[in-house]
N, C-alpha and C positions, 0 to 999 in steps of 0.2 A: 491760703484762706481767700474766701469770697467776701468782698466788703460791700456787696450790693443786694443781698437777699432780703432785707427787711425794709419796711416803709420808713422813710427817713425825710427829714426837712427841717426848715427853720434853723434856729441856732444849734440844735442837736445834731442831727445827721450822724453818718458814720465818718468818724475821724481817724486819721493815722498821721502821727508826727513822724518826720524823718529829720535827721541832722542837716542843717544847711551846708551846702557845698562851699568849699573854700573860695570859690568864684565870686560869692557875694561880697561886694563892697558897697557900704551904704552911701550912695551918692545922692539919694533923694530921701531925706529924713522924714519920717512920717508917712512913708508910702511903701518902700522896699521891705520885703519880708525880714523880720528879725527871728522868727521862728518859721520853719518849712514844714510842709506836709501836704495832705490831700483830704478832700471831703467828698461824700456822695450824698446828694440831696434830691428828695423825691416830691417835695411839696412847693417848689418855687414856680413850676410850670404844670399845667394840666395836661392830661392825655388829649383832650379835645383841642387845646392850643397846638400841641405837637402835631396832631393831624392836620389842622389848618396850615402850619408851617411847611408840611410836606406839600400841600397843594400850591403854596407859594413857590416853593423851590421847583416844582413841576411845570409851573407857568414858564419859567426861564429855561429849564432844561429841556423842554419840548422843542425849543429852537436849536438845541446843539445835542451834545452827548459825545462821551468819549469812546475811542475805538477800543480801549481796554476796559478794565473793570471799575475805574473811577472817573466820576464826573464831577467837577467843581463848578460852583456858581457863587461869585462875589457880587452881592448887591451894591457895594461901595465903589468899586472900580468898574463894575459891569462886565467883568471877565467871566467867560464861560468856556468850559472845554468843548471843542468841536473837532472830532477826530482825534489827531494826536497834537493838535495846537490850541491856542486860546483865541477867542474873538470877543467882540464887545456885543453883549446881549441887547443893548439898546439899539445898535445899528441893525442887527439881525431882525428885531421887532419892527423897526421902521421900514425895512425891506418887504416885510410880510404885510405892511399896512395897519400894524397894531399900534393904536395911539396911547392906549393905557395898559402896559404889560402888568404892572402891579398897582392894585388899588390903594386908596388912602387907608382903608382897614387893614390891608396887608402890611404896609409899612408901619402903621401905628402898633400893631401886634409885635412886629420884629423889635421896634424900639423899646416896647413895654418889657418884653423878655429880656433884651440886653440890660435894660436898666435894673430889673430885679436882680439879676446875676451879679452885676456890679455892686450894688448895695451889700449883697451878701458876702462878697469878697472883702469889702470894706469892713464889714462886721467881723468876720472870722480872723482877719489879720490886723484889725485895729488900724486901718489906713485913715489918715486925716481926710475929711470930706472935701471933695474937689481935687484931690492930688492924683487920683487914679484915672486913666485915660484909655478909651478904646484905641486899639492899634491895628495894623494890618499885618498879614491878611486874615480877615474875618470872612468865613465862607461856608456855604452848604456844601455837603458832600453826599454823593450817592455811589454806593459800592455794591457791585454784583460779583459773580463767580467767574466773569469772563477773564481770560488770560490777559496779562499786561501787554500793552502796545508800546509803552515807553517807560522810562525809569520812574516817572511820576505816578504810574499806576501801582508801583511796588511800596504800598503803604505799611507792609508788615516787617520792615526793618527796624530794629531797636534804635532809638535816637532820643535825645533831649532837645526841647524846643529852643533853648538859647543857643544851641550849636548852629541852628538854622537861622534863627532871628534874635540877635542879641538884645533887641529892644524889649523882648517879652519879659515880663515879671510874674504875671499870673496867667494861667491858661484855663479856660472854661470849655467843657464839651456838653452840649445839650443833645441828648438822643431823641430822635423823633419817632422811632418805632422800636419794636421789642424782639429781642434774642429769642430764638426757638419758634415763636408764633409768626414772626415775619421773615426771619432769615436764620441760617445756620452759619456758625463761625462768626467772625466780626467781634468777638469780645475784646475789650480793652485790657492790655496787660501792663502793670507796672513791673519793671525788672530790676528794682533795687535789691542787691544781694541781702538775703536774710529777711527781707520785707516783701517779697513778691506777693501781689494781690491782683485779682481778677475783677474787673467791673463788667457786669452783665447789662448791656443796653436795655433800656426800657423806655417807652413813650413818656416823655416828660422828665426823665431822670437827668440830673446835672451832675458832672464830675468837675471839680475845681482843684487846682494844685499849683503849687509854685513851680515856675517854669525852668528852674535851673537844673544841673547835672545830678542833683539829689533825686530827681524824678525821672530816670530813663523809662522808656516805654514803648510799646508797638501795639498794633491792632492785628489780630490773627486774621488769616485769609478768610473772606466770605466764601462758603462753599455752596450755598444755595439762597435764593430769595434776593431781596433788595434791603440794604441798610442805609437809613438817612440819619444824618446828624449835622450839627452846626458847630464849628469851631469859632470860639470868641476869646481872643487874647486881649490882654490889658497890659499897659506900660506905666511906668512912673515918669517917664521922660516926656515932657509936653512937646518936645520937638517931633515925636513920632505919633502924636495923636491924630485920630481921623475923626470926621464928623458922621452923622447918620446918613443913610443912603438917600439920594434924591432921584426921583423918577418923574 
């Protein structure tokens, strides 16, 4: 089934509940999910805001770019893919004589979008205000049909987020452009047995889900065009909280 073909948003959205995995142990009462699942939301972020965020991403990515099909830009740490490695985009900008890589309005929009998504997760899962924290890595991704140069380019393998980052409790994905019109392939696939669903990326669409092993997933290979998205994870553990980006 495709969970993403209708216009959705607010507290309605397209919802699918899945049983919480046994790994869930409530250590942070009032924050960790008691019920697990996923939502697809179309009214949190406008297509115009998504387009502006692509421009923000490209300001940084213009200073680097991966050798394979995936380029990552993390505004919080400054990390950017350059060839097969990572570099600090702030240092790259300084070498180019760029004094203001990202404007005040760029960062204001980024914070606003993040905050909207955080509030919606708090609503959906009844998280006590103030307990949910942004965590790392939070990053822009740009995917193309170029063959992989490193294992980091192989985004199409099935995985669960807590296998990679056990601090994750909720994962949000903000799509910045649109399947078919901007790229082919690149759909997001949930791989839960008996509950498989496909999310079609669309500019401004947000997919949010609990990060445990109840939500295995992968992204299919991009076969043409360029796919842009932002991965925005949240944690209940204040020890893993990160602040807003500073430039």
